[in-house]
Structure formats: C-alpha cells, structure tokens
C-alpha positions as CSV (number, residue, x, y, z in Angstrom):
1,X,4.6,-61.4,18.5
2,X,8.0,-60.2,17.9
3,X,6.7,-57.9,15.1
4,X,4.1,-56.5,17.4
5,X,6.5,-56.0,20.2
6,X,8.4,-53.7,17.9
7,X,5.5,-52.0,16.2
8,X,3.2,-51.2,19.1
9,X,5.9,-49.2,21.2
10,X,7.0,-47.4,18.1
11,X,3.4,-46.3,17.1
12,X,2.7,-45.3,20.9
13,X,5.7,-43.1,20.9
14,X,5.1,-41.6,17.5
15,X,1.4,-40.7,18.3
16,X,2.7,-39.0,21.6
17,X,5.1,-37.1,19.6
18,X,2.5,-36.0,17.3
19,X,0.1,-34.6,19.9
20,X,3.1,-33.1,21.8
21,X,4.2,-31.3,18.6
22,X,0.7,-30.3,17.6
23,X,0.3,-28.7,21.2
24,X,3.6,-26.9,20.9
25,X,2.8,-25.7,17.4
26,X,-0.6,-24.2,18.6
27,X,1.0,-22.5,21.5
28,X,3.8,-21.1,19.4
29,X,1.2,-19.9,16.9
30,X,-0.9,-18.1,19.5
31,X,2.3,-16.4,21.0
32,X,3.8,-15.5,17.6
33,X,0.4,-14.0,16.4
34,X,-0.1,-12.0,19.5
35,X,3.4,-10.5,19.4
36,X,2.9,-9.6,15.6
37,X,-0.4,-7.9,16.3
38,X,1.1,-6.0,19.4
39,X,3.9,-4.6,17.1
40,X,1.3,-3.9,14.4
41,X,-1.0,-2.1,16.9
42,X,2.0,0.2,17.9
43,X,2.6,1.0,14.2
44,X,-1.0,1.8,13.6
45,X,-1.1,4.0,16.6
46,X,2.0,6.0,15.6
47,X,0.4,6.5,12.1
48,X,-2.7,7.9,13.6
49,X,-0.7,10.1,15.8
50,X,1.2,11.3,12.8
51,X,-1.8,12.3,10.7
52,X,-3.6,14.0,13.6
53,X,-0.5,16.1,14.6
54,X,-1.0,18.7,11.9
55,X,-4.6,19.1,12.9
56,X,-3.6,19.6,16.4
57,X,-1.1,22.3,15.4
58,X,-3.9,24.1,13.5
59,X,-5.7,24.4,16.7
60,X,-2.8,26.2,18.3
61,X,-2.5,28.8,15.4
62,X,-3.3,32.2,16.6
63,X,-5.0,33.4,13.5
64,X,-7.4,30.3,13.7
65,X,-8.1,30.8,17.4
66,X,-8.8,34.6,17.1
67,X,-10.1,34.8,13.4
68,X,-12.7,37.3,14.3
69,X,-11.9,38.9,17.5
70,X,-8.2,39.8,17.2
71,X,-6.3,41.7,14.4
72,X,-7.4,42.3,10.9
73,X,-10.0,39.7,9.6
74,X,-8.7,39.5,6.0
75,X,-5.2,39.1,7.2
76,X,-6.2,36.3,9.6
77,X,-8.1,34.6,6.7
78,X,-5.0,34.5,4.5
79,X,-2.8,33.3,7.5
80,X,-5.4,30.6,8.2
81,X,-5.5,29.4,4.4
82,X,-1.6,29.2,4.3
83,X,-1.6,27.2,7.5
84,X,-4.2,24.9,6.0
85,X,-2.2,24.4,2.8
86,X,0.9,23.8,4.7
87,X,-0.8,21.1,6.8
88,X,-1.9,19.4,3.7
89,X,1.6,19.4,2.2
90,X,3.1,17.6,5.3
91,X,0.5,15.0,5.6
92,X,0.7,12.0,3.6
93,X,-2.5,11.3,1.6
94,X,-4.2,14.6,2.8
95,X,-6.8,15.9,0.3
96,X,-7.7,19.2,1.8
97,X,-7.9,21.0,5.2
98,X,-10.6,23.4,6.4
99,X,-11.7,25.6,9.3
100,X,-15.4,25.9,9.9
101,X,-16.9,28.2,12.6
102,X,-20.2,28.5,14.4
103,X,-20.5,32.0,12.8
104,X,-20.7,30.4,9.3
105,X,-17.1,30.9,7.9
106,X,-15.6,28.0,6.0
107,X,-11.9,28.5,5.0
108,X,-10.3,25.8,2.9
109,X,-6.7,25.1,1.6
110,X,-5.6,22.3,-0.5
111,X,-3.2,21.6,-3.5
112,X,-3.8,20.6,-7.1
113,X,-1.3,19.6,-9.8
114,X,-0.7,22.3,-12.4
115,X,-0.1,20.8,-15.7
116,X,0.9,24.1,-17.3
117,X,3.7,24.5,-14.6
118,X,4.3,20.9,-13.9
119,X,4.2,21.3,-10.2
120,X,1.7,21.4,-7.3
121,X,-0.3,24.6,-7.0
122,X,-1.8,26.0,-3.8
123,X,-5.6,26.5,-3.7
124,X,-7.7,28.2,-1.3
125,X,-11.2,29.4,-0.8
126,X,-13.6,31.0,1.8
127,X,-17.3,30.7,2.1
128,X,-19.8,32.4,4.4
129,X,-23.1,31.3,5.6
130,X,-22.0,27.7,6.0
131,X,-23.3,25.6,8.8
132,X,-21.3,22.5,9.4
133,X,-22.3,21.9,13.0
134,X,-24.5,19.0,12.3
135,X,-21.8,17.1,10.4
136,X,-20.4,14.0,12.2
137,X,-16.9,15.3,12.0
138,X,-17.9,18.5,13.6
139,X,-20.1,16.9,16.3
140,X,-17.6,14.3,17.3
141,X,-15.0,17.0,17.9
142,X,-16.9,19.0,20.4
143,X,-15.7,18.3,24.0
144,X,-13.5,15.5,22.8
145,X,-11.0,14.3,25.5
146,X,-7.5,13.0,25.0
147,X,-7.1,9.3,23.9
148,X,-3.6,8.2,24.0
149,X,-2.6,11.9,24.1
150,X,-4.7,12.7,20.9
151,X,-7.7,15.0,21.0
152,X,-8.6,14.8,17.3
153,X,-11.5,12.7,16.2
154,X,-11.7,10.2,13.2
155,X,-14.6,9.5,11.2
156,X,-15.2,6.1,9.5
157,X,-14.3,6.0,5.8
158,X,-16.7,7.6,3.3
159,X,-16.9,8.7,-0.1
160,X,-16.2,12.4,-0.7
161,X,-17.7,14.7,-3.5
162,X,-14.5,13.8,-5.7
163,X,-15.4,10.1,-5.4
164,X,-12.4,9.4,-3.2
165,X,-12.7,7.1,0.0
166,X,-11.5,9.4,2.8
167,X,-11.7,9.8,6.6
168,X,-12.0,13.1,8.3
169,X,-9.7,14.0,11.4
170,X,-11.2,16.9,13.3
171,X,-10.5,18.9,16.5
172,X,-12.4,21.5,18.3
173,X,-11.5,25.2,18.4
174,X,-12.9,27.0,21.5
175,X,-13.9,30.6,22.6
176,X,-11.8,31.7,25.5
177,X,-14.7,30.9,27.8
178,X,-14.3,27.3,26.5
179,X,-17.5,27.3,24.3
180,X,-17.3,25.9,20.9
181,X,-16.1,28.4,18.1
182,X,-15.6,25.8,15.4
183,X,-13.6,22.9,14.3
184,X,-10.5,22.3,12.1
185,X,-10.5,19.2,9.9
186,X,-8.6,17.4,7.3
187,X,-9.8,14.8,4.7
188,X,-7.2,12.0,4.3
189,X,-7.4,9.4,1.5
190,X,-7.9,6.0,3.0
191,X,-6.0,4.2,0.6
192,X,-2.8,4.5,2.6
193,X,-4.4,3.0,5.6
194,X,-6.0,0.2,3.4
195,X,-2.6,-0.8,1.9
196,X,-1.1,-0.8,5.5
197,X,-3.7,-3.1,7.1
198,X,-3.8,-5.5,4.0
199,X,0.1,-5.8,4.1
200,X,0.0,-7.3,7.6
201,X,0.7,-11.0,7.6
202,X,0.2,-13.5,10.3
203,X,2.5,-16.4,10.0
204,X,2.1,-18.2,6.7
205,X,-1.8,-18.3,6.1
206,X,-3.1,-15.6,8.4
207,X,-4.5,-12.2,7.6
208,X,-5.8,-9.0,9.3
209,X,-9.0,-7.0,8.8
210,X,-9.8,-3.6,10.3
211,X,-13.3,-3.2,11.8
212,X,-14.9,-0.1,13.4
213,X,-16.5,0.1,17.0
214,X,-19.6,-1.7,15.6
215,X,-17.7,-4.5,14.3
216,X,-18.2,-3.4,10.6
217,X,-15.4,-4.2,8.4
218,X,-13.7,-1.0,6.9
219,X,-10.6,-2.6,5.5
220,X,-11.2,-6.1,4.2
221,X,-8.6,-8.8,2.9
222,X,-8.8,-10.9,-0.4
223,X,-8.1,-14.0,1.8
224,X,-11.1,-13.3,4.1
225,X,-13.6,-16.1,3.7
226,X,-15.1,-15.9,7.1
227,X,-16.7,-12.5,7.2
228,X,-18.0,-10.4,4.3
229,X,-19.0,-7.3,6.1
230,X,-19.1,-7.6,10.0
231,X,-17.6,-9.6,12.8
232,X,-20.2,-8.5,15.3
233,X,-22.0,-12.0,15.3
234,X,-18.9,-13.8,16.5
235,X,-18.3,-15.0,20.1
236,X,-15.0,-13.4,20.2
237,X,-16.5,-9.9,19.5
238,X,-19.0,-10.2,22.4
239,X,-16.2,-11.4,24.8
240,X,-14.0,-8.6,23.7
241,X,-16.8,-6.0,24.3
242,X,-17.4,-7.4,27.6
243,X,-13.8,-6.7,28.9
244,X,-13.2,-3.9,31.3
245,X,-11.9,-0.6,30.0
246,X,-8.6,-1.5,31.5
247,X,-8.3,-4.8,29.5
248,X,-10.2,-4.1,26.3
249,X,-7.3,-2.4,24.6
250,X,-4.8,-5.3,25.4
251,X,-4.1,-7.6,22.7
252,X,-6.2,-10.8,23.1
253,X,-6.7,-14.2,21.4
254,X,-9.7,-16.5,21.1
255,X,-10.6,-19.7,19.5
256,X,-13.7,-19.5,17.3
257,X,-15.8,-22.0,15.5
258,X,-16.4,-20.8,12.0
259,X,-18.0,-23.0,9.1
260,X,-17.3,-26.0,11.4
261,X,-13.6,-25.4,11.8
262,X,-11.6,-23.9,14.7
263,X,-10.0,-20.6,13.7
264,X,-7.7,-18.7,15.9
265,X,-8.6,-15.0,16.1
266,X,-6.2,-12.2,17.4
267,X,-7.6,-8.8,18.2
268,X,-6.0,-5.5,19.1
269,X,-8.3,-2.5,19.7
270,X,-6.9,1.0,19.1
271,X,-7.6,3.6,21.9
272,X,-7.6,6.5,19.6
273,X,-10.4,5.4,17.3
274,X,-11.9,2.4,19.0
275,X,-11.2,0.6,15.7
276,X,-10.0,-3.1,16.1
277,X,-7.4,-5.0,14.1
278,X,-8.7,-8.6,13.8
279,X,-6.4,-11.3,12.8
280,X,-7.5,-14.8,11.5
281,X,-5.4,-17.8,11.3
282,X,-6.8,-21.2,10.2
283,X,-6.1,-24.6,11.6
284,X,-4.1,-25.2,8.3
285,X,-1.2,-23.2,9.9
286,X,-0.4,-26.1,12.2
287,X,-1.8,-28.9,10.0
288,X,1.1,-28.8,7.6
289,X,3.6,-29.4,10.3
290,X,1.6,-32.1,11.9
291,X,1.0,-33.8,8.6
292,X,4.7,-34.0,7.9
293,X,5.1,-35.7,11.5
294,X,2.3,-38.0,10.7
295,X,3.8,-39.0,7.3
296,X,7.1,-39.6,8.9
297,X,5.4,-41.7,11.6
298,X,3.6,-43.8,9.1
299,X,6.9,-44.3,7.2
300,X,8.7,-45.3,10.3
301,X,6.0,-47.8,11.2
302,X,6.0,-49.4,7.7
303,X,9.8,-49.7,7.9
304,X,9.7,-51.0,11.5
305,X,7.0,-53.6,10.3
306,X,9.1,-54.7,7.3
307,X,12.3,-54.9,9.5
308,X,10.3,-56.9,12.1
309,X,9.0,-59.3,9.6
310,X,12.6,-59.9,8.2
311,X,14.0,-60.5,11.6
312,X,11.1,-62.8,12.6
313,X,11.6,-64.9,9.4
314,X,15.4,-64.9,10.0
315,X,14.9,-66.1,13.6
316,X,12.2,-68.8,12.5
317,X,14.6,-70.0,9.9
318,X,17.4,-70.4,12.3
319,X,15.2,-72.4,14.7
320,X,14.0,-74.6,11.8
321,X,17.5,-75.6,10.9
322,X,18.4,-76.5,14.5
C-alpha cells in the first residue's frame, strides 16, 4: 500500500503534465506556423510586385502607347525595343519582353551571352501579321483590375519554345478611348520562384508547396508525401474556398486527416495571383517533445517504485525487529 500511495499520485501528475505539454506544444505549433506563413506571404507578394513593376513601367512608355499614332513609327519601334531590353536586364530571371498589338505587330527584346565578346548582347526583333489576342497571357490582361496595387496578370508556369519553365507577366495597353490596343509581356524563368518556395521551412519537419487557383501543385517539395499533383480533394481546400472575399486572403490553419494521421495545414492565398502557399506539418512535430516527457515519466515512475519498495522493506524490517 505504501508503494501504491507513492506511485499512483506520481503517475497521475505525470500523465496530466504530458497532456498539458502536448496541448501547449500543439498551440505553439499552430501559432508559429501561422506567423511563419504570414511572413512568407509578405515576401512572396513583394517578389511578385518586383517582377511586375518593369512590365507596368513599359505600359507608361510613350512610344509603347503611341507606337503607330504619334511620331515616327521606325523611331518608336527602336525606342520600344530598347525599353524591352532594359526591362529584361533589371528583372531577375527574365528571358524576354515583348509588345503585341491588335494590329499585328510583335516587338521583342532580350539578351544573349556573346561568347566572342564574353558579355551579354542585346537582341531585338519585330514581326508583322502576328495575332496573339487568343493567347492566355493576352486575354487575361484585357480589362484587368488592380489586386494589391498590381494590374499585371500572371500565367501558370509552362514550358516555352526554348524548353524552359516560365511564367508570363502581362499588362494591357489601351487606345485613348480605353479600347484594347495591345499587351506588353515578360517571360520569367520559374526556377527562381521554385527555389524560393522550396526553401520555406515550417518548424523542424514542415514544408510548403505552391498551388494555383484550382488546387493544382505548381511548386512541389521533395518532402511531400501527401499530395502528388493537387490538394483540391482535401477538406481544407473546400473550407478555404468557401470563405468570404474578406477572409479568404487571411492566413488560416486547419487539421486534416491524411492517410489516417492528423496533419496540421496552414494556408496563405495571394491576392495578386490567387495562388496559395500550403504548409504541411505532421503530428511528428510534437511527438518528439511528448515522447521525451513520456520517457522521463516512465523513468520517474520506475525510480519511485524502486524507492518505494526499498522504503517498504526497510520499514517492514524495523517493525519485525520490534
């Protein structure tokens, strides 16, 4: 009885401590992961603004806006080409920039490495009779309104004619009567964004993927064992899309059952692209801390039991002698 009197309260207190610690660890996990994704979203938004700014500046270029209706056409073409090349040079990862009009002109500027001169060379071209009005990057730019102060539109990543994975950032050019005259666009290598997303860590075991507005994964992670190509089938995706326009862009967290295990999911949807950063954190994140406490508790229980036995034997011996 003496041993039990020591052991039972010790175990009760220990298990309460385990549950309290587990609860505190879970709440801390949620808070930390939300804060991390809030900061990540800010950095992601700033990146999008930075790569859209040169495109926006091109739309303000007088030679672009008045290519055919003001000044000398050939002079304007040269000015536009120089502006396109300059925008490529100042944009990290830019492959090429171009201006396509409803009248069939396609003006392009880019840079290439010149091995003979060991430096970047300016390249430019102009084509007539080109109709790009049916292209996604062109159509999406028409009548585009500002999102988080950005008017430019972003395509999903795709493979260009050079075999590179790129996104196209485009913005509309209008006639003076506000009807469409054309669109300026820039192809940007997607590798930079891929590296950025894959470098995001959530605590010790978590990771982040980037999905488009339909839930398709456009930047995956080597750690991802939950979704190979889409998150659209998960409950958290339905709940997120059911949010009001005022709430859907707030960082939110959910608990999702995946493969029989509870996974903590944190999401941050970007206003500019409607892409969503999705963070996954497994239950293993808190398990390591809780396991340490469980092991310590078991050790303490065993030690308490042994000490109780020793004391009980000592007391028994004392009574026996008497």
